[in-house]
N, C-alpha and C positions, 0 to 999 in steps of 0.2 A: 449590334445587328447579327441573327440568324445567318448563316452564309448559307446553305440551304434547304429551303424547306421538305417538306415531304405530302403529298397531295396525292387522294384519287386522282387519276387522270380526268376525271370532265371539272373537279375543283378546282386543276390545275389550269385550266384551261377556264375556265372562270375568273380565276384569281389573274390571268394577264390581261382580259378584260378590263378586268376592274381597274389595271392599272392605271388601261390605256383610258378611260373613262374619270380616272380621278386629273391626270395631267391634261388632259380635254379641259375638264370644268376649271383648272387654273390652281390646281393644289400642287405645285414646284414646277420647275419646266424640266425634274425629268428623273423617271426610277428605276430600278434593275429588282429582278426575282431570279434567283436561280432556286429549281426546287427537281425532284427527283418523285418519279409516279411510286404509289404503293403499290400497284396492281400491274397489271398491264392490258393494254389497249391495241386494235387499229387505229388512228390519226389520220382523216382524209378531209380534205376540204368539201363544203357542201353540194358543190356539182355533181359530185362523183352521187346524190342518193337521188336522182333524176336518169340515170343509165340504166337500160335492162339489165334486169338481173342482180341487182341491186341486192332488194332484199333475199331472195336467196341466196349471194355470196356474204349477208351479214349473218345468216343462221350459218352457213359454213362457217364462218371467223369464229362466232362464239361458241361453237359447239369443239373448236379446238382451242377454245379459252384464252381466244383474243376477240373481246366485245367490238364493234364499232362505233368511235367516237368524233360525232363531227367539228372542224375546223372554224375560225374566219379567213385567215393566211388562204394563199394559195397553194400551188402544186401539187400535187400527189401522196398514194399512202405513206404515212408512214408505223411504223411499228414505235410505242413505247412501252417500259417497261421498267423495274427496277433497278435495271442495268442501264439508263439511259439518262443522263442528267439534261434540261433543261434551263435556257439560258435567254429569257426575256427584259428585250431592252425597250421602255419607251419615255419619247423626251418631246420637247417643241420643237421644232425645226429654227436652227439661229437664224440671224438674218446674212449672214456671209453662203450659208447653202443657197443657190439658185437651183431652177426648177430642173436646171441641164443636172447639178450635180448632187441633188440633196437624195436620189436612190442609193447611187453609190456610195456614197456618203453615210448611209444609214448601215449600207453592210460593210464599211470599214469599220464605223465604231463598236458594230459587234463583234465583226470577226479580230479584229489586232489584239483587243486585251486579250484575248482568248488564246490567239497565237503565240504572245509573249508569256503568258503563262507556262504555254506546252514549250516554247525555247530555252524556257527557265528549270525545264526538267531534262534538259538535252536533247530534246525530238527538233528537227526540223520541218516543222507546220507550213503549209502554203495553200493556195486558194484557188481555183478552177475546177471545170465540170470531171467529172468520170465516166468514163461510157460502161455502161450495164448497174450502174448505181440507184435504188430505189431514186426517185423525188431529186432527182440530177439536177445540178444549177451553178452556172458561172462561179455563187461565191457558195459554195461548199469548202469548208476546211478539208484539208487532206493532209497526209501522210504517207510519204514514198509512192505517193498518184495517187490513193484509196482513200474513199471517204470516208472518213472519222467523221462528221459535221453536215448537218443540213441547214438553209436558213430558208427566213420567208419574211415577209413585211406587210401590217398594214396599217392601209393610212388614213387618216378624222383630219377633214376640215375645221378650224376652228369660227366660230360666229363670229360679225363685225369684223372681217379679213384679219382674225387673228391669225398667228402662224400654226400652219398644219401641222398636228401630234402623227410622229410613227411609231408602232411597236414593232421590234424585229426582233425576231426569234432565230435558235439553234438550238438544233437536237444534237447531243453529242455521244456515241457507240461508247459506252465508259467499259462495259463486262461484253466477252465475245458472244453474242447470239445472231450472230451473223446470218450463219447456214437457215436457222427457225425462221429470223427474221424475212429473207430471203425468199424460204420456200411463201409463207405464208403473205406477203403481198405478191407472188404469181399465180400464186391457188385464186386468190381476188380480182386481179385482171382476167383470170383464165373465165371465172365467174361472171364478170360483165361482158364475155366476149370483147377484150380488149386486147388487143395483139402486141402489145409493151410484156419484156420480162426483164429482171434484175440477172444480177449474178452474184454470190456470195465472196466472191475473191474481188469484186471490187470496191469492196468494204473492206475499214481495218477497227479493231475495237483497240480504247486505250490498252486496255487489259492485256495485251499483243505485243505493245511495247514499254510498258511499266509495269513494275511487280502488284507497286500499290497506286492506283489511279486516280482514288479518290484523296489520298493522306493531306496532299496539300491546295484541295479545290477552296478553301476559307481565303485565301488570297486572292481569288478572282476579284470580290465590290473593288480591294485598292487598287485593282489596274483600269476599272471601268473609274472610277471613281476620276483619277488622273485625266483619261479621255476626255469624260463629259466637262471639268475645267478646263481643259485646255481649247472646249469648242463655248466656252463662254455662258455655259449652263449655271442656273441655281439649281442648287444640289437639294432632293430631296432630304428631310428627316431621315431615313434610313441608309443614304449613304454619306452622311456627313459624321 
């Protein structure tokens, strides 16, 4: 298995949708995709397309070299670039996950293997919200109380009362573009007439903590494989 694939941003989002479709259709219980954009874009939930000023904000973003792409998961605008690593985990929810625990379990299955990888690099990752971060959430992956990665989920029910399928996604800032990314997101908010603003100091790139942030990312699939096996899920061919 190729550890990290390279896609244009729209192609990467489509590849994640395809994984969700495949597992939903019964092609195995789980799948993993790690990908790196070959270009930059500003990605956001479809709900933003209904905002006044959206078209003008998109035009302004594209003029700066950041075309806008829409995603299926929720949250807020997130810049994507070749300096970002995307991790998409798709699986059919195992029986032990109840309605009350399945959201948290999905975030933990996504975040814990990555945090284990960070710990193996000598870092001390955490999970939690970070004031001033773009697309903030309780399950950000953090370093020194600053946001390294954001996370999101998308759910789909299977027919005939089969287990639901979840796509859990993380976007990790590997290379340091936080100043440019925050400026971009704030400009988009302003263009849409929104009050939200982000701060570059609320973010951290892995390159600020490691000399070679991409050097050992090929170790990630094995860590996810272990997590999925422990959950009793049948691995797809790409994870065996």
